[in-house]
VMD Tcl script that draws the C-alpha trace (Angstrom):
set ca {
  {36.50 140.57 -30.37}
  {38.37 137.30 -29.75}
  {36.45 134.04 -29.48}
  {37.98 133.65 -25.83}
  {36.46 136.97 -24.80}
  {33.09 136.20 -26.36}
  {33.07 132.76 -24.67}
  {33.98 134.51 -21.21}
  {31.10 136.88 -21.64}
  {28.64 134.11 -22.42}
  {29.70 132.08 -19.44}
  {29.46 135.25 -17.26}
  {26.00 136.00 -18.51}
  {24.88 132.32 -17.99}
  {26.19 132.34 -14.39}
  {24.53 135.70 -13.82}
  {21.15 134.30 -14.91}
  {21.64 131.15 -12.89}
  {22.25 133.35 -9.78}
  {19.20 135.45 -10.63}
  {17.10 132.42 -10.89}
  {18.42 130.83 -7.79}
  {17.88 134.11 -5.83}
  {14.32 134.39 -6.95}
  {13.37 130.98 -5.62}
  {15.84 130.91 -2.55}
  {13.26 132.37 -0.05}
  {10.62 129.79 -1.01}
  {13.36 127.04 -0.86}
  {14.22 128.09 2.65}
  {10.54 128.23 3.65}
  {10.05 124.76 2.35}
  {13.10 123.31 3.98}
  {12.01 124.93 7.33}
  {8.55 123.22 6.94}
  {10.07 119.87 6.28}
  {12.44 120.12 9.30}
  {9.48 121.18 11.36}
  {7.35 118.22 10.23}
  {10.12 115.84 11.09}
  {10.45 117.36 14.47}
  {6.74 116.99 15.05}
  {6.91 113.41 13.88}
  {9.72 112.67 16.32}
  {7.62 114.30 19.04}
  {4.62 112.13 18.28}
  {6.76 108.93 18.80}
  {8.03 110.35 22.11}
  {4.59 111.23 23.12}
  {3.28 107.68 22.48}
  {6.22 106.33 24.60}
  {6.13 108.72 27.57}
  {3.02 110.91 27.72}
  {-0.12 109.19 26.50}
  {-0.77 107.14 29.64}
  {-1.48 110.25 31.60}
  {-2.61 112.77 28.89}
  {-4.42 110.38 26.59}
  {-3.58 109.09 23.12}
  {-4.80 112.32 21.43}
  {-4.08 114.71 24.25}
  {-7.70 114.45 25.55}
  {-6.52 113.89 29.19}
  {-7.42 111.08 31.39}
  {-9.68 112.27 34.18}
  {-7.80 112.83 37.31}
  {-4.52 111.38 35.88}
  {-3.39 114.17 33.58}
  {-4.94 117.41 32.16}
  {-6.01 117.61 28.52}
  {-3.39 119.27 26.29}
  {-5.46 119.08 23.00}
  {-7.85 121.45 24.47}
  {-8.97 125.08 23.97}
  {-8.46 126.09 27.60}
  {-4.89 124.78 27.56}
  {-4.00 127.19 24.71}
  {-6.08 130.17 25.82}
  {-6.15 130.02 29.66}
  {-3.45 127.80 31.02}
  {-0.69 130.51 31.07}
  {-2.85 132.95 32.93}
  {-4.04 130.19 35.26}
  {-0.45 129.31 36.43}
  {0.76 132.86 36.23}
  {3.24 132.22 33.46}
  {4.60 135.55 31.88}
  {6.57 133.75 28.96}
  {5.48 132.11 25.73}
  {3.42 128.98 25.42}
  {6.52 127.31 23.78}
  {8.66 128.05 26.85}
  {5.94 126.96 29.27}
  {5.59 123.59 27.54}
  {9.19 123.02 27.09}
  {10.03 124.04 30.75}
  {7.16 121.84 32.19}
  {8.40 118.81 30.18}
  {11.97 119.31 31.20}
  {11.45 120.10 34.93}
  {8.07 118.43 35.71}
  {5.49 119.96 38.23}
  {5.71 119.73 41.96}
  {2.09 120.64 42.27}
  {-0.58 120.05 39.76}
  {-2.68 122.68 37.94}
  {-5.80 121.02 39.40}
  {-6.55 118.40 41.98}
  {-5.13 115.19 41.02}
  {-4.74 111.83 42.88}
  {-1.27 112.99 43.86}
  {-0.37 116.02 45.76}
  {0.69 117.21 49.27}
  {4.16 117.73 48.09}
  {4.37 114.64 45.98}
  {5.62 115.18 42.37}
  {2.56 115.53 40.14}
  {4.77 115.31 36.97}
  {8.31 114.10 37.07}
  {11.12 115.87 35.31}
  {11.97 114.53 31.91}
  {15.09 116.33 30.91}
  {18.50 114.56 31.52}
  {19.71 117.73 33.42}
  {16.94 117.18 35.94}
  {17.34 113.40 36.12}
  {14.97 112.33 33.30}
  {15.68 110.32 30.09}
  {15.30 113.02 27.44}
  {17.89 115.20 25.54}
  {17.22 118.79 24.79}
  {16.37 118.13 21.19}
  {13.84 115.45 22.15}
  {12.20 117.92 24.59}
  {11.91 120.42 21.75}
  {10.36 117.75 19.58}
  {7.74 116.89 22.15}
  {6.93 120.66 22.61}
  {6.55 120.98 18.93}
  {4.13 118.01 18.89}
  {2.08 119.45 21.62}
  {1.96 122.97 20.18}
  {0.93 121.39 16.75}
  {-2.53 120.72 18.41}
  {-3.32 124.39 18.81}
  {-5.03 124.95 15.46}
  {-7.49 121.94 15.84}
  {-7.93 122.73 19.55}
  {-9.00 126.26 18.81}
  {-11.13 125.12 15.81}
  {-8.93 126.97 13.32}
  {-8.41 123.74 11.39}
  {-10.97 121.05 11.18}
  {-9.61 117.50 10.82}
  {-11.63 114.71 9.34}
  {-12.59 112.19 12.01}
  {-10.63 109.11 12.34}
  {-12.36 105.77 11.60}
  {-14.44 104.65 14.55}
  {-12.50 101.67 16.27}
  {-14.08 98.27 16.01}
  {-16.48 98.00 19.04}
  {-15.64 95.50 21.60}
  {-16.86 92.03 20.52}
  {-17.27 90.34 23.84}
  {-18.93 87.37 21.99}
  {-15.88 86.85 19.77}
  {-14.20 83.74 21.12}
  {-11.01 84.37 19.32}
  {-10.67 87.90 20.75}
  {-11.42 86.74 24.30}
  {-8.78 84.01 23.92}
  {-6.17 86.57 22.80}
  {-7.08 88.73 25.85}
  {-6.74 85.82 28.16}
  {-3.27 84.96 26.78}
  {-2.36 88.68 26.97}
  {-3.40 88.68 30.70}
  {-0.81 86.07 31.47}
  {1.87 87.55 29.26}
  {1.50 91.11 30.50}
  {2.03 89.93 34.14}
  {-1.62 90.76 35.40}
  {-1.85 87.32 37.19}
  {0.99 88.36 39.55}
  {-1.39 90.76 41.25}
  {-4.77 89.48 40.25}
  {-4.30 85.65 40.12}
  {-4.14 83.21 37.41}
  {-7.92 83.13 37.25}
  {-8.43 86.75 37.98}
  {-9.76 85.71 41.49}
  {-7.33 88.05 43.30}
  {-4.19 87.62 45.40}
  {-4.60 88.34 49.10}
  {-3.16 91.73 50.16}
  {-1.79 92.35 46.73}
  {-4.53 92.79 44.09}
  {-8.34 92.59 44.17}
  {-10.34 89.89 42.17}
  {-11.52 90.88 38.87}
  {-14.37 88.59 38.71}
  {-17.49 90.27 37.83}
  {-15.49 93.40 36.88}
  {-17.57 93.87 33.77}
  {-20.73 94.45 35.70}
  {-19.25 96.36 38.73}
  {-16.88 98.63 36.86}
  {-19.74 100.65 35.34}
  {-21.07 101.52 38.77}
  {-17.76 102.64 40.37}
  {-17.29 105.98 38.62}
  {-20.30 107.83 37.45}
  {-20.25 108.53 33.77}
  {-17.49 106.05 33.13}
  {-18.35 102.94 31.24}
  {-16.99 99.51 32.13}
  {-14.72 99.64 29.00}
  {-13.36 103.16 29.86}
  {-12.79 102.18 33.42}
  {-10.87 99.02 32.52}
  {-8.72 100.86 29.79}
  {-7.68 103.46 32.23}
  {-6.83 100.80 34.94}
  {-4.64 98.97 32.54}
  {-2.88 102.06 31.30}
  {-2.44 103.73 34.71}
  {-3.10 101.09 37.54}
  {-3.39 104.00 40.07}
  {-6.39 105.46 38.15}
  {-8.91 103.65 40.24}
  {-7.72 102.07 43.57}
  {-9.98 99.35 44.97}
  {-10.88 99.99 48.66}
  {-8.73 98.16 51.04}
  {-5.67 98.03 48.63}
  {-2.67 100.20 48.53}
  {-1.97 102.20 45.42}
  {-0.26 99.89 42.94}
  {3.37 100.53 41.84}
  {4.86 100.97 38.45}
  {3.13 98.02 36.76}
  {1.41 99.87 33.79}
  {1.39 97.54 30.69}
  {2.63 98.73 27.48}
  {0.60 97.33 24.58}
  {-1.04 98.41 21.40}
  {-4.59 99.55 21.27}
  {-5.60 96.36 19.56}
  {-4.08 94.38 22.46}
  {-5.61 96.58 25.03}
  {-9.03 95.99 23.36}
  {-8.59 92.37 23.45}
  {-7.55 92.45 27.12}
  {-10.56 94.51 28.08}
  {-12.80 92.17 26.08}
  {-11.52 89.28 28.19}
  {-11.85 91.07 31.50}
  {-15.52 91.87 30.70}
  {-16.19 88.20 30.58}
  {-14.40 87.16 33.81}
  {-17.17 85.81 36.26}
}
mol new
graphics top color blue
foreach p $ca { graphics top sphere $p radius 0.5 }
foreach p [lrange $ca 0 end-1] q [lrange $ca 1 end] { graphics top cylinder $p $q radius 0.2 }
display resetview
């Protein structure tokens, strides 16, 4: 047997062994690749949710009272499809709702009577999001299902630092943010109100806790900053699109300042 033939056989056997090895691990490789792609999609969805959805549905999908229903919730995953009469899958329901919005709410909200309860978000329906972005948002919402149903227990996040209303530096930051965020345009430079535009915020720290039963002054103010129409003062029209975009730290500073306004 010639050396060339022997070398050819060796190379063939080596390639065969390589193919067998790759074949054995290919299925696991594909599974891992799919998991990585899914994780990246969920991560993109989380960023989109932070930008577009948290002001109505809460930072963790917990819902914001009458503003938007909870999404990180057992009922959402076990009863919502039956509640709205949806015969398809949960994925299709979430994706379709994001894309096309809802003309009527799934429960009484502060909007209704033919007004759009949730606007369409897909570009095809006049919104800002591409198809792949809607799919990413859908993946992010569906990723809440294991924890919402108690199948997975996630360690609690560290408790945020409580409002330090006696912290002069924090109050100063909140006062500065009050001006930078444009709050004074409706509520006055000294939070003493603007006639026919926005109510005075003086004494809001004491009064906010009495306006909505079970809602603390801090919660009341946070919701009012995130979605101004959450709580409309008597005698004033529902505010327009003036929700401030800020970090949780900035929001905490602003609320700390508002609690001290007298």
